[in-house]
N, C-alpha and C positions, 0 to 999 in steps of 0.2 A: 504493500500500500504506500502511495506517494506521501512524503512528508513536506512537500513544497507548500509554503504558505500562500494563501489565496485571498486577495482583497477584492471586494465587489463594490463598485461605485455606481449608484443610480443617479443619473443627471449629468449632462455635459454642457450646461448653459454657460452664460457669461462668467459667473463666479467660479466655474470649475476649471478654467483654462490652466491656471498655474498649478492647481492641485493635481491635475492629470499629468503634467510634466514632472512634478515632484514624485508622484507615484511611479512614473516611468523610470526615473533615476533610482529610486529606492528598490524597486523590484529587480531592476537590472543588477544592482550591486549585491543584493541578497539572494539572487536567483529565485525570486518569488514570481507570482503571476497576479495580474490585476485585470479584471473584466470591467469595462466601462459600458454601461447600458443606458440607452435613451431611445426616444422615438425616432430620431433622425440619424440613420446610419452614416450618411455623408458627413454630418457634423462631427460625429464621433471619430470617424476615420481621419478627418483633417486634424483633429487634436491628438490622436494617438500615433500618428505617423512618425516613424523614426524610432519607435520603442518596440522591440521584438517581444517584450514581456507584457505588453498591453494588448488586450483583446477587445475588439469592438462588437457590440451586440445590440441590435435593434429590438426594442420591446415595448409593448403596451403595458404599463405598470399594473393596470387593472386586470390583466390576464393572470388569473390565479396560478395556473399550471406553470406558465413560463417564469413568473416571479419566484415561485417556490423552488423551481429547479435551479435557478441561478443562486438563490440564497443557500440552498442545501450544499452547493459546491464550494462555498466561501468559508473563511475563518472569521473575517471581520467585514461588516457591511457599513458603508458610508452612504447616507441618503442626502442628496442635494435636490430632491424633488420638491414641488410646492408643499408647504406644511400640511395641507389638508390630506395629503397622500401618505404621510409618514406612518399613520396607524396601520395601514396595510402591510408595510414593511416590518413594523415593530411586532405585529402579531405573528408573522412568519418567523422572524428572528427568535422570538420566544419559543415557538413550537419546535424549531429546528436547532435551538441552542447555539445561536450565533450572536456575537457582540455587535452593537449598533451605535454609530456615531452620527449626529446631525448638527447643523449650525442653527437650527430653529429653536424657538421657545418650546418648552415641554407642554404639550396641550393636555387637557383633562383625560382624553382617551388613553394616552400613554401613562399618565399619572396613575390611572386605575390599575395598571399592571405592576406597580412598584414592588409589591410583596412577591409576586411570581418571578420577577426578574432577579430579585435577591436570592430567592430559594433555588433558582436555576444556576446560580453562580456565574451570572453574566454581567457585563458592564454595558449599560445603556447610557451614553453620555450626550446630553443635549446642550444647546447654547454654546457650541464649540466653534464659533466663527470669529467675527470681529466684534460686533455689538449686536447681540450678546456673544461673549467669548473672551477675546483678548482683554476687554474692559474688566470682566470679572477677575481674570487671573492677575492682571497687573494691580488692580485695586486691592485684592485680597493679600497680595504680597506686602503692600505698604501697610495695610491695616494690621495684619498679623505681626509685622516687624514692630510697629508702634505699641501694640498691646503687649508684646513680649517684653518690652522695656518698662512696662507699667504705665504707659501714656494713656490719656483719655481723649478721644476724638470728639471735637465740638462741632466741626463743619466738614461735610463731605460733598464735593461737587465733582461730577464726572461728565466730561463733554466729549463727543465724538462726531465726526462728519466725513462724508465722502465729497470732495471738492474737485474742481478742475485746477491743475497746476498753473501757476502764474504765466508760464511761457505759452500755454495753450488757451488762456483765458481771453477770448476775442468776441464775446457777445455781451450785451448789456445786462443779462441775468447773472453773469459770472457763475454759470453752472452748466455742466454737461452730464449726461446720464452714464453711470458706470455700473449700475445694478438694475434690479427689477423696476421698470418704469411705472408699473401699477402702484408700487409702494411710494413712489414720488407723488403721485396724484392723491393718494389717500393719507399722506403724512399729516398727523395732527388731528384727524377726524374724531378720534376717541376722546379728545380733550386730554387734560393732564392733571395729575394730583401729586403734590410733593410737600416736603416739610421745610419751613423757613422760620428761623428764630422761634422754634417751639410751637409754631402755628401751622395748621394744615391749610395749604393753599390749593385752590382748584382753578383751572383755566379752561374756558370754553373754546371750542374750535374757532369761533368767529373772531376771537381775540388773540389766537395763538401766535400769529406772525406780526401783530401790531406792536407789541411791547417787548421785543427781543432784547435780552441783555447782551453784553459784549465782553470778550476776553481778548487779551493781547497775546499773540503767539509769535515768538522770536522769528523774524524773517518774513512773516506774513501780514503783520499789522493786526488791526482789530478784526475779530470774527464775531458774528452774531450767533446767539443760541436761543433755542426755544425748548421747553421741558418735554421730555418723553412721557409717554402714557402714564404708567403707574409706578412712580418711584418708590412709593411707600412699601410695596410688597418686597422690595429688596432690603429694607432696613433690618428685618430679622435674619435674612439670608446672609448679610454681611456682618451680622452681630453688632449693629450700630444703634441700638435703642438709646444709647447715651448721647448721640449727636443731636444738637438742636437744629441743625440744617442738614438736609439730605435731599439731593436732587440729581437726576441723570438727564442730560440734554443732548440735542442734536445741533451740530455746527453748520453754519452757512456763511457766505459772504453777506454783509449787511444789505446790499442792494437787492439781493434775492428775496429777503423777507419783505421788503417794501413792495415789490411787485407781486409776490405770491399772496399777500394780504388782499390785494385788489382782485386777484383771480378768485379767491374764496368769496369775497363780497359780491362778485358778479355771478355767483352760482355755477361757475364752470367746473367745479369738482363734484357736482351732484350725480349720485347714482340713480336717484329716483326719477328725475326728469328725463323723459324720453322724447326725442325729436326725430322728425323725418329729414334725413340728410340728402335725399335725392333732389338734385337741382340746387342744393345749398352750397355756397362757397365757404371756405374757411374764413374769409373776410367778413361775410355776413353773419356767420356763426358767432364770431367774437363781437361784432358791432351790436347784434341783437341782444346779447346778454349784458353788454355794458349799458345799453340804452334802457332795457327793461328794468335793470336794478339801479338805475340812476348813478352809475359810476362815471366820474369825470376824471380823465387822465390829465391832471392839472400840474404836472411837472415834466420837464424835459426827459427825465429818467423814465417815468411811466410811459410816455409816448414812445420812446425808443424801445422799451421792453415789449410793448404790445405790438409795435410795428414788426419787430423781429419775430414775434410769435405768429404773426400772420394777419395782422389787421388790414393789409392791402393785398392779401393773397387771393387771386381769383380762382384758384383751383377748386373744382367741385368735389365734394366729399363723396356723394353717390354710394352710400353704403346702407341705404334703407333706414329702418327704425333703429336708433342707437341711443344708449344713455349718454347724457351730456359728458360725463366723466370719461367715457370711452373715446369720444371725439377729441377731447383735450389730450388724452394719452397719445392718440395718433399724431397729434400736432407736436407734442414735445419729443416724441421718439424721433421725429424727423429733424426738428429744429435744434434739438440739444444733443444730437448724437456725437460721439467722439469721432473726429475725422482721422484719416490715416496719419499715424505719427503723433497724435495727441497723447498727452500724459495727464493722468488724474493724480489726486493727492488724498491720502488718508491722514487725518489729524485727530489725535486723542490727547486729552489733557485731564489729569486728576488734580484737584486742588483740595488739600487737607489741612485743617487747622487742629492743633491738639495741645494739651497741657502735659508737661512732664516735670516732676519735681518742683512744682509750683511756678514753672515758667511756661509762657506761651510760645508755641512754635508754628511755623507755616511751611509747608513743603508742596512742591509741584513736581509732577512726573509727566513728561510730554513724549509723544510718539509722532513722528512725521515720516510717512512712507510715500515715495513717488513711484508711479507706474513706469514701466518700460516703454509701452506703446498702447494703442487702443485695444489690444487683445490681452496682453500681459499687464493688466491694470493693477494699481495699488489695492483696489477693492478685491480683485481676484486673489492677490497674494494674501491679504489679511483675513479673508473669509476661508480660503482653501487650505493654507499652510497649517493652521492649528489642527484641522481634521486629519491631514496627511501625517503630521508628526505624531498625533495621538494614536492613530492606527498602527504606525510603525513601532512606537514604544510598547503598545499592547502586544504586538506579535513577538517582540523581543523580550517579553516578560519584565519590562521595566515599569509598567503600571500594573499593580496587583489589585487595585481597588475593584470592587464588584458592587452591583446594585444600580439604581437609577440616580444619576448625579448631573449636576452642572459643575463647571471647573472652578470651584471655590476652595478646594482642598489642596494643601501643599503637595500631596501625592501626585496631583495632576499638574498644578501650575508651575512647580519648580522645574521638572524636566522639560515641560513644553516651552516655558519662557526661555530657558537656556538654549533649546534647539532653535527657537524663533530668532534669537539674537545671532545665531550662527548663519541664519538666512537673511540677515540685515534688518530684521524687525526688532528694534531695540529701543527701550525707553531711556530718556535722560532725566535724572532727578536733580532737583536743586532746592536748597533751603533758602527761604526768603528772609 
C-alpha cells in the first residue's frame, strides 16, 4: 500500500493561485501528490502547469459520488469553495476520517459536528486565511506575549485591507478588485457592533462609510477604516474581556469611503430591487438611481468617481431581470479589474495598549505585502499560504492538535507564522 501523502484542494479561483504553486513546490520536494479540483478544467490546468505532482480534476462539488471518491483518496482536504458548500465537504471528511482546512468562518452546520470531529481524532481548522486567519495568529501572539509578562490589555484594534499598490493606483476610487467581487458589493451590509471605552457601539449600514476613522501606515499615509461585522464575538475568543476597547476593521483609501457612501445612499447595493436591464445602458442605470434617491454629486471627486464607474457609458446591459446589486457587481468587475502587471497590497495593523507594572505601554504590529502581478496577488498569497503551510505541517506531524479550531493557539500560530515569515509575510512590531 502506497505511503505517499495526498493533499486535495477544492477550488482554483483567484485566491488559490499562489496556494496551488506553493503546493506544487511542497509536493515536488516531499514526493507527495496534490489533486486540484474545480468546475473548470482549463482553469485548473493553467494553474497546475509545470508541476508533475499536481493533478487537475474537473468536478461538480454537489456530485456526491465524485466528491466522496476524491476525499477518500486524500490525507488532508483544503476547501476554497464558497462557504455555503463547505458543509458538504466537512460531512464527507468526517465520514471518511480526513483532516479539513478552510479560510472561511466556521458556520453553524460545521459547529454542530464539533464533538464528532474531536472523537474522530481529526483536525478541522477554519478561518485559516488572511482575515480571518493571519489576523488571529498575529494578534494572539502579541496578546499571549503580553499576558505572559503579566500585562493587562486596555485597547485592542485590528485593521486589515486589500488595496491597490500605489504604482498601480490610477483611478479615482483608489481601488481594484483582488478577491470575490460579490463581497465588495455586500461589505458592511450586516452593520457592525464593537466595544469602545467600555460602551457597546453599533453602526448601521447607511452610516458605515460616512464616518470612517483613519490610521497612518508608514509609507502609505492615512488609510480609512470602517468596523467589521461583529467584533464582540471575538472578545472571549481572544481572552480580552479586560479590554475597554475592542474593534476589528477593514482598511480602504479615504476617497473610496467617500464614494462608496454615495453608492449605498443611491440604493445601488440593493439585492431586493429588481430591474429590467434590456435596453438599459449603464449610464442610465446609474443616473436613474442617483436621481431617484436625490443624490447630488457635489464635489469634483464624486463626479470623477461616478464618471469612471460608468455615468456616461452607453453600453446596454441587456441581461433581462436583474437585482440592482448584480448590475453594480458587473460594473465594478469591469471597471476595477486588475490590469496586466498591476500589483495589489495587503495591509494589516494591530494597535494594542496595555499596562504592565503600573506603566502604560502602546505597541503596533504592521504587515505590508505586495503582489507580484495581477495573478500572483498579495491577496492570493495571504489567503492561500496559511492553508498550504498548515496542510504541510499537519502531514509532517508538526501540528498535533485535533478537534474543531481556528488558529488562536500557539500550537498553530507559532509554526505557521514562522513559515509565513520565510515566505516574506512578516510583521514589524514597534513600541510607541
